[in-house]
Backbone as CSV, one residue per row, in Angstrom:
resi,resn,N_x,N_y,N_z,CA_x,CA_y,CA_z,C_x,C_y,C_z
1,MET,6.237,-19.398,0.322,6.354,-18.295,1.272,4.966,-17.766,1.620
2,SER,4.701,-17.592,2.918,3.425,-17.048,3.359,3.414,-15.535,3.184
3,LEU,2.250,-15.010,2.875,2.104,-13.574,2.648,0.738,-13.128,3.122
4,ASN,0.703,-11.986,3.798,-0.548,-11.387,4.258,-0.706,-10.029,3.584
5,ILE,-1.782,-9.872,2.813,-1.997,-8.643,2.049,-3.158,-7.864,2.639
6,ILE,-2.906,-6.604,2.970,-3.943,-5.732,3.512,-4.533,-4.915,2.372
7,ILE,-5.853,-4.903,2.273,-6.557,-4.150,1.227,-7.503,-3.142,1.896
8,PRO,-7.158,-1.851,1.918,-8.068,-0.853,2.476,-9.211,-0.590,1.496
9,CYS,-10.423,-0.525,2.011,-11.597,-0.354,1.143,-12.499,0.770,1.652
10,TYR,-12.774,1.713,0.790,-13.747,2.767,1.114,-14.615,3.000,-0.117
11,ASN,-15.869,2.562,-0.033,-16.817,2.679,-1.147,-16.213,2.133,-2.445
12,GLU,-15.875,0.855,-2.414,-15.174,0.219,-3.527,-16.076,-0.690,-4.355
13,SER,-17.381,-0.597,-4.191,-18.272,-1.575,-4.807,-18.137,-1.653,-6.330
14,ILE,-17.868,-0.511,-6.987,-17.765,-0.543,-8.447,-16.322,-0.768,-8.915
15,ARG,-15.362,-0.805,-7.962,-13.954,-0.947,-8.338,-13.366,-2.296,-7.985
16,LEU,-14.045,-3.058,-7.156,-13.486,-4.338,-6.714,-13.557,-5.382,-7.826
17,PRO,-12.403,-5.849,-8.325,-12.398,-6.900,-9.348,-12.521,-8.275,-8.691
18,VAL,-13.732,-8.631,-8.339,-13.992,-9.823,-7.526,-13.375,-11.078,-8.134
19,LYS,-13.531,-11.259,-9.438,-13.018,-12.482,-10.077,-11.497,-12.595,-9.925
20,LYS,-10.789,-11.479,-10.010,-9.330,-11.516,-9.859,-8.943,-11.988,-8.461
21,TYR,-9.687,-11.532,-7.457,-9.415,-11.990,-6.093,-9.677,-13.491,-5.971
22,LEU,-10.803,-13.931,-6.484,-11.172,-15.342,-6.364,-10.177,-16.245,-7.094
23,ASP,-9.801,-15.849,-8.291,-8.856,-16.659,-9.075,-7.498,-16.757,-8.374
24,PHE,-7.056,-15.639,-7.809,-5.756,-15.628,-7.128,-5.780,-16.493,-5.877
25,LEU,-6.801,-16.345,-5.064,-6.885,-17.106,-3.819,-6.953,-18.603,-4.077
26,LYS,-7.616,-18.984,-5.147,-7.738,-20.397,-5.500,-6.382,-21.018,-5.776
27,LEU,-5.462,-20.226,-6.349,-4.151,-20.748,-6.742,-3.060,-20.481,-5.710
28,ASN,-3.357,-19.674,-4.696,-2.331,-19.264,-3.724,-2.853,-19.436,-2.300
29,GLN,-2.840,-20.676,-1.842,-3.463,-20.991,-0.562,-2.667,-20.518,0.650
30,LYS,-1.395,-20.137,0.457,-0.592,-19.635,1.570,-0.722,-18.128,1.747
31,VAL,-1.472,-17.510,0.858,-1.682,-16.060,0.947,-2.994,-15.783,1.660
32,LYS,-2.948,-14.861,2.603,-4.151,-14.419,3.296,-4.384,-12.951,2.978
33,ILE,-5.656,-12.563,2.874,-6.005,-11.183,2.577,-6.869,-10.625,3.699
34,ILE,-6.474,-9.469,4.188,-7.251,-8.754,5.207,-7.869,-7.526,4.543
35,PHE,-9.174,-7.559,4.352,-9.882,-6.399,3.824,-10.272,-5.501,5.000
36,VAL,-9.949,-4.222,4.902,-10.343,-3.270,5.940,-11.413,-2.366,5.348
37,ASN,-12.657,-2.637,5.708,-13.788,-1.843,5.226,-13.865,-0.567,6.063
38,ASP,-13.359,0.510,5.480,-13.121,1.750,6.226,-14.305,2.715,6.163
39,GLY,-15.413,2.304,6.783,-16.578,3.184,6.856,-17.324,3.337,5.548
40,SER,-17.318,2.323,4.709,-18.014,2.408,3.416,-19.514,2.588,3.615
41,THR,-20.108,3.383,2.718,-21.555,3.629,2.791,-22.295,2.967,1.629
42,ASP,-21.554,2.272,0.760,-22.192,1.551,-0.331,-22.259,0.055,0.030
43,CYS,-22.265,-0.808,-0.952,-22.391,-2.250,-0.660,-21.041,-2.961,-0.642
44,THR,-19.969,-2.225,-0.329,-18.636,-2.826,-0.268,-18.594,-4.011,0.692
45,LYS,-19.151,-3.838,1.875,-19.095,-4.894,2.887,-19.777,-6.165,2.389
46,LYS,-20.868,-6.032,1.684,-21.591,-7.188,1.164,-20.743,-7.927,0.135
47,ILE,-20.070,-7.187,-0.724,-19.226,-7.809,-1.749,-18.046,-8.522,-1.104
48,LEU,-17.456,-7.891,-0.086,-16.339,-8.520,0.624,-16.783,-9.812,1.297
49,SER,-17.987,-9.810,1.821,-18.510,-11.028,2.461,-18.666,-12.164,1.451
50,THR,-19.016,-11.798,0.215,-19.141,-12.797,-0.844,-17.797,-13.470,-1.109
51,ILE,-16.738,-12.669,-1.155,-15.393,-13.220,-1.360,-14.994,-14.083,-0.159
52,SER,-15.268,-13.570,1.041,-14.905,-14.280,2.260,-15.614,-15.631,2.372
53,ASN,-16.862,-15.672,1.943,-17.619,-16.923,2.018,-17.024,-18.011,1.132
54,ARG,-16.357,-17.600,0.066,-15.717,-18.567,-0.836,-14.389,-19.076,-0.269
55,PHE,-13.685,-18.206,0.462,-12.369,-18.567,1.004,-12.252,-18.131,2.465
56,PRO,-13.063,-18.719,3.336,-13.102,-18.279,4.738,-11.781,-18.426,5.490
57,LYS,-10.943,-19.377,5.081,-9.672,-19.581,5.774,-8.608,-18.577,5.336
58,GLN,-8.815,-17.933,4.207,-7.819,-17.012,3.675,-8.231,-15.542,3.787
59,ILE,-9.468,-15.297,4.156,-9.978,-13.929,4.172,-10.394,-13.508,5.580
60,LYS,-10.026,-12.291,5.946,-10.511,-11.662,7.177,-11.004,-10.268,6.815
61,ILE,-12.150,-9.903,7.371,-12.706,-8.577,7.118,-12.754,-7.787,8.420
62,LEU,-12.094,-6.652,8.433,-12.231,-5.693,9.526,-13.152,-4.584,9.024
63,SER,-14.121,-4.198,9.818,-15.104,-3.229,9.335,-15.364,-2.145,10.367
64,TYR,-15.385,-0.888,9.900,-15.602,0.261,10.781,-16.802,1.072,10.319
65,GLU,-17.472,1.672,11.264,-18.618,2.528,10.943,-18.165,3.867,10.385
66,LYS,-17.069,4.413,10.933,-16.566,5.718,10.502,-15.259,5.566,9.735
67,ASN,-15.091,6.400,8.744,-13.888,6.374,7.923,-12.680,6.901,8.688
68,LYS,-11.582,6.124,8.675,-10.348,6.512,9.361,-9.302,7.073,8.411
69,GLY,-9.497,6.876,7.118,-8.492,7.248,6.140,-7.661,6.049,5.745
70,LYS,-7.158,6.061,4.524,-6.446,4.902,3.967,-5.262,4.475,4.820
71,GLY,-4.445,5.449,5.240,-3.240,5.119,5.997,-3.532,4.353,7.267
72,ASN,-4.484,4.821,8.027,-4.778,4.163,9.292,-5.601,2.887,9.107
73,ALA,-6.302,2.768,7.968,-6.947,1.493,7.643,-5.879,0.434,7.369
74,VAL,-4.848,0.820,6.603,-3.731,-0.096,6.347,-3.040,-0.443,7.657
75,ARG,-2.810,0.557,8.480,-2.144,0.346,9.774,-2.913,-0.670,10.621
76,ASP,-4.222,-0.531,10.688,-5.032,-1.456,11.476,-4.917,-2.886,10.946
77,GLY,-4.910,-3.020,9.622,-4.783,-4.345,9.036,-3.430,-4.973,9.318
78,ILE,-2.377,-4.187,9.229,-1.020,-4.666,9.515,-0.913,-5.114,10.969
79,LEU,-1.380,-4.275,11.885,-1.279,-4.595,13.313,-2.146,-5.798,13.670
80,TYR,-3.301,-5.927,13.017,-4.157,-7.093,13.260,-3.403,-8.373,12.898
81,ALA,-2.751,-8.367,11.726,-2.017,-9.550,11.282,-0.930,-9.932,12.275
82,VAL,-0.226,-8.939,12.800,0.844,-9.195,13.761,0.275,-9.733,15.069
83,HIS,-0.776,-9.103,15.559,-1.363,-9.517,16.838,-2.001,-10.909,16.761
84,GLN,-2.420,-11.292,15.552,-3.003,-12.630,15.360,-1.941,-13.678,15.022
85,ASN,-0.676,-13.251,15.083,0.447,-14.156,14.800,0.340,-14.807,13.423
86,MET,-0.084,-14.018,12.448,-0.167,-14.504,11.081,1.239,-14.546,10.491
87,ILE,1.674,-15.720,10.108,3.045,-15.933,9.642,3.230,-15.358,8.244
88,GLY,4.394,-14.730,8.020,4.737,-14.283,6.674,4.936,-12.790,6.565
89,ASN,5.370,-12.361,5.391,5.556,-10.939,5.138,4.213,-10.234,5.091
90,LEU,4.269,-8.909,5.231,3.066,-8.091,5.226,3.112,-7.131,4.044
91,ALA,1.991,-7.014,3.355,1.934,-6.148,2.183,0.630,-5.366,2.196
92,TYR,0.590,-4.301,1.408,-0.701,-3.659,1.177,-0.808,-3.229,-0.278
93,LEU,-2.050,-3.279,-0.764,-2.367,-2.982,-2.159,-3.638,-2.153,-2.230
94,ASP,-3.818,-1.441,-3.346,-5.077,-0.740,-3.589,-6.151,-1.756,-3.966
95,ALA,-7.376,-1.470,-3.545,-8.480,-2.414,-3.743,-8.768,-2.698,-5.210
96,ASP,-8.500,-1.738,-6.101,-8.798,-1.933,-7.520,-7.754,-2.783,-8.236
97,LEU,-6.691,-3.151,-7.501,-5.615,-3.995,-8.041,-4.952,-3.385,-9.266
98,SER,-4.691,-2.058,-9.193,-3.877,-1.415,-10.229,-2.545,-2.138,-10.332
99,THR,-2.014,-2.548,-9.188,-0.925,-3.522,-9.139,-1.559,-4.862,-8.797
100,SER,-1.251,-5.876,-9.547,-1.933,-7.157,-9.376,-1.469,-7.891,-8.125
101,LEU,-2.307,-8.792,-7.662,-1.956,-9.661,-6.543,-0.754,-10.540,-6.895
102,GLU,-0.704,-10.984,-8.140,0.407,-11.837,-8.575,1.740,-11.097,-8.483
103,GLU,1.734,-9.828,-8.905,2.981,-9.073,-8.856,3.376,-8.750,-7.421
104,CYS,2.400,-8.494,-6.580,2.678,-8.276,-5.161,3.361,-9.503,-4.563
105,LYS,2.859,-10.672,-4.910,3.465,-11.900,-4.407,4.909,-12.049,-4.893
106,LEU,5.160,-11.731,-6.157,6.509,-11.806,-6.706,7.460,-10.847,-5.985
107,LEU,6.984,-9.648,-5.713,7.814,-8.672,-5.004,8.100,-9.128,-3.586
108,SER,7.150,-9.800,-2.965,7.346,-10.253,-1.584,8.484,-11.250,-1.472
109,GLU,8.776,-11.939,-2.577,9.852,-12.922,-2.570,11.231,-12.271,-2.540
110,LYS,11.281,-10.947,-2.706,12.549,-10.213,-2.625,12.948,-9.918,-1.177
111,ILE,12.006,-10.109,-0.235,12.331,-9.938,1.182,13.234,-11.101,1.604
112,ASN,14.359,-10.769,2.225,15.290,-11.808,2.656,16.048,-11.352,3.904
113,ASP,17.147,-11.992,4.205,17.916,-11.641,5.411,18.454,-10.217,5.361
114,LYS,18.666,-9.701,4.164,19.208,-8.350,4.010,18.130,-7.315,3.704
115,ILE,17.252,-7.625,2.751,16.209,-6.692,2.321,14.951,-6.892,3.170
116,LYS,14.527,-5.843,3.837,13.388,-5.928,4.751,12.184,-5.100,4.312
117,PHE,12.363,-4.277,3.297,11.290,-3.387,2.838,11.383,-3.275,1.317
118,VAL,10.332,-3.715,0.641,10.294,-3.693,-0.815,9.092,-2.882,-1.264
119,PHE,9.273,-2.034,-2.262,8.142,-1.256,-2.749,8.158,-1.173,-4.272
120,GLY,6.977,-1.348,-4.852,6.840,-1.265,-6.297,6.999,0.155,-6.777
121,SER,7.390,0.305,-8.023,7.636,1.625,-8.587,7.136,1.680,-10.020
122,ARG,6.450,2.783,-10.357,5.896,2.943,-11.699,6.916,3.623,-12.613
123,ILE,8.107,3.036,-12.661,9.173,3.552,-13.519,8.959,3.016,-14.935
124,PRO,8.800,3.898,-15.916,8.653,3.412,-17.298,9.948,2.758,-17.772
125,GLU,9.846,1.512,-18.162,11.003,0.773,-18.664,10.586,-0.060,-19.862
126,PRO,11.556,-0.395,-20.736,11.223,-1.261,-21.877,10.635,-2.584,-21.387
127,GLY,9.494,-2.945,-21.943,8.903,-4.234,-21.605,7.841,-4.192,-20.529
128,ASN,7.762,-3.086,-19.752,6.697,-3.030,-18.764,5.523,-2.200,-19.289
129,VAL,4.384,-2.320,-18.621,3.170,-1.623,-19.048,2.717,-0.711,-17.917
130,ILE,3.020,0.561,-18.030,2.630,1.552,-17.026,1.704,2.552,-17.701
131,LYS,0.420,2.485,-17.379,-0.572,3.366,-17.995,-1.094,4.357,-16.961
132,ARG,-0.669,5.613,-17.112,-1.110,6.677,-16.205,-1.648,7.832,-17.036
133,LYS,-2.701,8.447,-16.536,-3.210,9.636,-17.210,-2.151,10.728,-17.151
134,PHE,-2.031,11.494,-18.225,-0.933,12.457,-18.338,-0.935,13.459,-17.190
135,HIS,-2.116,13.983,-16.841,-2.161,15.000,-15.782,-1.767,14.401,-14.437
136,ARG,-2.120,13.128,-14.209,-1.739,12.481,-12.956,-0.240,12.191,-12.931
137,PHE,0.312,11.891,-14.101,1.754,11.660,-14.182,2.517,12.937,-13.834
138,ILE,2.082,14.063,-14.403,2.759,15.342,-14.146,2.653,15.723,-12.670
139,ILE,1.442,15.612,-12.125,1.248,15.932,-10.701,2.073,14.986,-9.836
140,GLY,2.060,13.706,-10.200,2.797,12.707,-9.424,4.286,12.960,-9.410
141,ARG,4.843,13.310,-10.580,6.280,13.574,-10.634,6.643,14.829,-9.851
142,SER,5.780,15.840,-9.878,6.040,17.070,-9.122,6.051,16.789,-7.625
143,ILE,5.051,16.025,-7.174,4.975,15.681,-5.758,6.143,14.780,-5.359
144,ALA,6.528,13.851,-6.252,7.649,12.948,-5.963,8.945,13.725,-5.756
145,THR,9.133,14.795,-6.528,10.332,15.629,-6.376,10.358,16.291,-5.014
146,ILE,9.201,16.791,-4.591,9.101,17.435,-3.276,9.361,16.408,-2.170
147,ILE,8.769,15.217,-2.323,8.926,14.168,-1.316,10.390,13.755,-1.179
148,SER,11.069,13.584,-2.294,12.485,13.198,-2.249,13.315,14.235,-1.508
149,SER,12.982,15.509,-1.693,13.729,16.564,-0.992,13.446,16.538,0.505
150,ILE,12.234,16.133,0.878,11.869,16.076,2.290,12.541,14.897,2.985
151,ILE,12.521,13.744,2.352,13.083,12.562,3.007,14.596,12.472,2.827
152,GLY,15.130,13.229,1.885,16.589,13.262,1.714,17.166,12.042,1.020
153,VAL,16.312,11.261,0.372,16.753,10.072,-0.360,16.081,10.096,-1.727
154,SER,16.823,9.796,-2.759,16.277,9.808,-4.107,15.479,8.538,-4.376
155,ILE,14.166,8.681,-4.389,13.264,7.559,-4.675,12.332,8.001,-5.793
156,TYR,12.191,7.187,-6.815,11.374,7.572,-7.961,9.896,7.647,-7.603
157,ASP,9.418,6.669,-6.835,7.971,6.561,-6.626,7.656,6.077,-5.208
158,THR,7.424,7.019,-4.302,7.061,6.636,-2.932,5.584,6.279,-2.815
159,GLN,4.764,6.694,-3.785,3.315,6.606,-3.632,2.658,5.435,-4.334
160,CYS,3.435,4.589,-4.971,2.847,3.395,-5.573,2.188,2.550,-4.479
161,GLY,0.992,2.040,-4.764,0.230,1.346,-3.728,0.597,-0.098,-3.504
162,CYS,1.846,-0.456,-3.740,2.284,-1.832,-3.483,3.563,-1.807,-2.665
163,LYS,3.442,-2.197,-1.402,4.605,-2.221,-0.522,4.567,-3.485,0.327
164,ILE,5.758,-4.058,0.556,5.887,-5.275,1.359,6.933,-5.043,2.424
165,ILE,6.639,-5.480,3.629,7.549,-5.221,4.734,7.719,-6.475,5.594
166,ASP,8.928,-6.668,6.061,9.213,-7.755,6.997,8.559,-7.424,8.341
167,GLN,8.030,-8.429,9.017,7.338,-8.181,10.289,8.243,-7.537,11.336
168,LYS,9.558,-7.720,11.210,10.490,-7.144,12.179,10.483,-5.617,12.155
169,LEU,10.001,-5.019,11.062,9.991,-3.555,10.946,8.628,-2.943,11.264
170,VAL,7.666,-3.773,11.598,6.307,-3.273,11.804,6.220,-2.270,12.952
171,LYS,6.840,-2.584,14.070,6.752,-1.686,15.224,7.298,-0.304,14.887
172,LEU,8.409,-0.255,14.166,9.026,1.023,13.809,8.163,1.832,12.851
173,SER,7.520,1.150,11.924,6.828,1.864,10.855,5.320,2.007,11.024
174,PHE,4.703,1.165,11.869,3.244,1.192,11.971,2.696,1.358,13.394
175,GLU,3.551,1.428,14.382,3.041,1.486,15.759,2.217,2.749,16.012
176,LYS,2.685,3.888,15.512,1.992,5.158,15.763,0.977,5.456,14.662
177,VAL,-0.099,6.132,15.054,-1.126,6.553,14.097,-0.497,7.519,13.089
178,PHE,-0.937,7.438,11.834,-0.385,8.301,10.800,-0.986,9.699,10.858
179,LEU,-0.155,10.675,10.573,-0.577,12.075,10.547,-1.414,12.373,9.306
180,SER,-1.020,11.815,8.170,-1.633,12.151,6.882,-2.589,11.067,6.399
181,ARG,-3.724,11.500,5.851,-4.661,10.569,5.216,-4.190,10.185,3.820
182,TRP,-3.431,11.069,3.181,-3.042,10.894,1.784,-1.629,10.333,1.616
183,LEU,-0.717,10.755,2.487,0.705,10.496,2.260,1.335,9.684,3.388
184,PHE,0.620,8.704,3.891,1.155,7.889,4.980,2.394,7.117,4.540
185,ASP,2.490,6.833,3.226,3.677,6.135,2.711,4.946,6.932,3.015
186,VAL,4.850,8.256,2.865,5.998,9.123,3.145,6.389,9.016,4.612
187,GLU,5.409,8.914,5.476,5.685,8.779,6.906,6.410,7.463,7.199
188,ILE,6.051,6.395,6.480,6.739,5.114,6.666,8.217,5.260,6.308
189,PHE,8.483,5.880,5.170,9.867,6.103,4.760,10.625,6.912,5.819
190,LEU,10.022,7.988,6.282,10.700,8.863,7.243,10.917,8.175,8.584
191,ARG,9.958,7.382,9.018,10.116,6.664,10.290,11.307,5.705,10.226
192,LEU,11.429,5.010,9.124,12.544,4.066,8.981,13.882,4.798,8.813
193,ILE,13.881,5.879,8.047,15.113,6.653,7.853,15.570,7.278,9.156
194,ASN,14.629,7.770,9.948,14.990,8.398,11.221,15.610,7.410,12.199
195,VAL,15.232,6.139,12.085,15.788,5.101,12.962,17.120,4.576,12.424
196,TYR,17.154,4.246,11.139,18.320,3.573,10.565,19.353,4.515,9.948
197,GLY,18.926,5.729,9.609,19.814,6.600,8.844,19.661,6.297,7.361
198,LYS,20.056,7.242,6.517,19.833,7.110,5.080,20.593,5.930,4.474
199,ASP,21.848,5.777,4.819,22.663,4.715,4.205,22.128,3.326,4.541
200,LYS,21.824,3.101,5.817,21.319,1.797,6.239,19.936,1.543,5.653
201,PHE,19.121,2.589,5.578,17.795,2.443,4.983,17.910,1.946,3.541
202,LEU,18.830,2.512,2.794,19.022,2.094,1.406,19.510,0.657,1.308
203,GLU,20.218,0.185,2.331,20.708,-1.192,2.339,19.585,-2.193,2.575
204,ILE,18.608,-1.809,3.397,17.556,-2.760,3.771,16.280,-2.611,2.949
205,SER,16.265,-1.671,2.012,15.075,-1.459,1.193,15.401,-1.597,-0.289
206,LYS,14.370,-1.826,-1.083,14.583,-2.014,-2.518,13.367,-1.523,-3.295
207,GLU,13.604,-0.608,-4.230,12.558,-0.121,-5.132,12.613,-0.956,-6.403
208,ILE,11.489,-1.585,-6.746,11.464,-2.512,-7.875,10.441,-2.046,-8.915
209,PRO,10.872,-1.840,-10.161,9.936,-1.441,-11.216,8.858,-2.503,-11.423
210,LEU,7.630,-2.058,-11.503,6.524,-2.981,-11.733,6.476,-3.402,-13.202
211,LYS,6.018,-4.606,-13.439,5.826,-5.064,-14.808,4.561,-4.452,-15.401
212,SER,3.587,-4.157,-14.510,2.327,-3.594,-15.000,1.668,-2.743,-13.917
213,TRP,1.143,-1.606,-14.336,0.338,-0.760,-13.444,-0.588,0.049,-14.324
214,ILE,-1.884,-0.021,-14.036,-2.870,0.626,-14.899,-3.775,1.530,-14.080
215,ASP,-3.800,2.821,-14.449,-4.664,3.799,-13.803,-6.120,3.396,-13.991
216,THR,-6.909,3.464,-12.929,-8.338,3.214,-13.054,-9.061,4.515,-13.369
217,GLU,-10.219,4.397,-13.995,-10.968,5.584,-14.412,-11.492,6.395,-13.230
218,ASP,-11.759,5.710,-12.134,-12.386,6.381,-10.990,-11.436,6.423,-9.797
219,SER,-10.213,6.872,-10.028,-9.234,6.979,-8.948,-9.754,7.873,-7.831
220,LYS,-9.436,7.512,-6.581,-9.928,8.265,-5.434,-9.205,9.611,-5.268
221,VAL,-7.969,9.720,-5.755,-7.211,10.956,-5.619,-7.432,11.808,-6.858
222,LYS,-8.040,12.971,-6.675,-8.377,13.863,-7.774,-7.475,15.096,-7.754
223,PHE,-7.534,15.856,-8.862,-6.748,17.082,-8.974,-7.111,18.073,-7.857
224,VAL,-8.393,18.089,-7.466,-8.844,19.039,-6.447,-8.245,18.757,-5.076
225,HIS,-7.651,17.566,-4.916,-7.048,17.226,-3.633,-5.637,17.791,-3.480
226,ALA,-5.097,18.372,-4.550,-3.713,18.863,-4.531,-3.407,19.785,-3.347
227,PRO,-4.280,20.762,-3.019,-3.976,21.645,-1.876,-3.833,20.874,-0.561
228,TRP,-4.669,19.858,-0.358,-4.586,19.066,0.874,-3.310,18.226,0.889
229,ILE,-2.907,17.751,-0.268,-1.676,16.976,-0.358,-0.471,17.843,-0.005
230,ILE,-0.436,19.055,-0.540,0.654,19.984,-0.229,0.660,20.307,1.257
231,LEU,-0.523,20.531,1.823,-0.625,20.831,3.256,-0.109,19.667,4.087
232,ASP,-0.465,18.445,3.685,0.024,17.261,4.397,1.545,17.159,4.330
233,LEU,2.108,17.484,3.179,3.567,17.453,3.042,4.236,18.421,4.019
234,LEU,3.653,19.578,4.176,4.203,20.569,5.097,4.105,20.066,6.548
235,LYS,2.973,19.437,6.876,2.801,18.896,8.221,3.817,17.776,8.490
236,ILE,3.998,16.922,7.487,4.936,15.811,7.640,6.362,16.328,7.821
237,LYS,6.732,17.304,7.022,8.070,17.877,7.118,8.315,18.452,8.504
238,LYS,7.303,19.127,9.050,7.438,19.716,10.381,7.503,18.632,11.450
239,ARG,6.716,17.569,11.334,6.652,16.518,12.345,7.941,15.685,12.408
240,TYR,8.493,15.354,11.227,9.581,14.381,11.199,10.976,14.994,11.087
241,LYS,11.064,16.310,10.965,12.404,16.924,10.879,12.715,17.732,12.137
């Protein structure tokens, strides 16, 4: 199965696990990766070029001078893949690979004639390895409760950075620019729910517990961002309801 993975990058030079990318690409020739260098001011672009030089047929780099925000960087990568007629499902992951490329590929195989939207979830279960800092877990669960009330559907984890979508849903979920820099995932859920309704949305989507997810030491979302996240939630609620 072909798969196109979008990786948004903003000042990722110390977080990019280059060897993991190289090892994965070597073993998965049907997978293509689109790195979106979103206005980085460090040497991210140079590192991405190093990866691209090793696998020029599997790597594409989109690069911007000014930062657009993660959501719209992902959006640009998704739309680029569609406009270039790149065959296969579309996914996006965090650059630090808190969710691995291998697991993203496994989740993509759940897309079928019925399921069109698959998203990873950091649900603690026997046998999986979910390592999150306690304060981030508490903040995350609080925000998840608010998000579930806004979208009207019980979802454990809307914010996990691993999502795969069938190309048939791209226009509905990615055509318009995202309102939020932080919570664009919530907008994707709401866009699909507003079109399909809650029951149909649940039929075509699937939340899948990840086997592994590990918090990085230098996560981009900090405690100080909480007020902006709450503000974005209020804006989203007003826009989509």
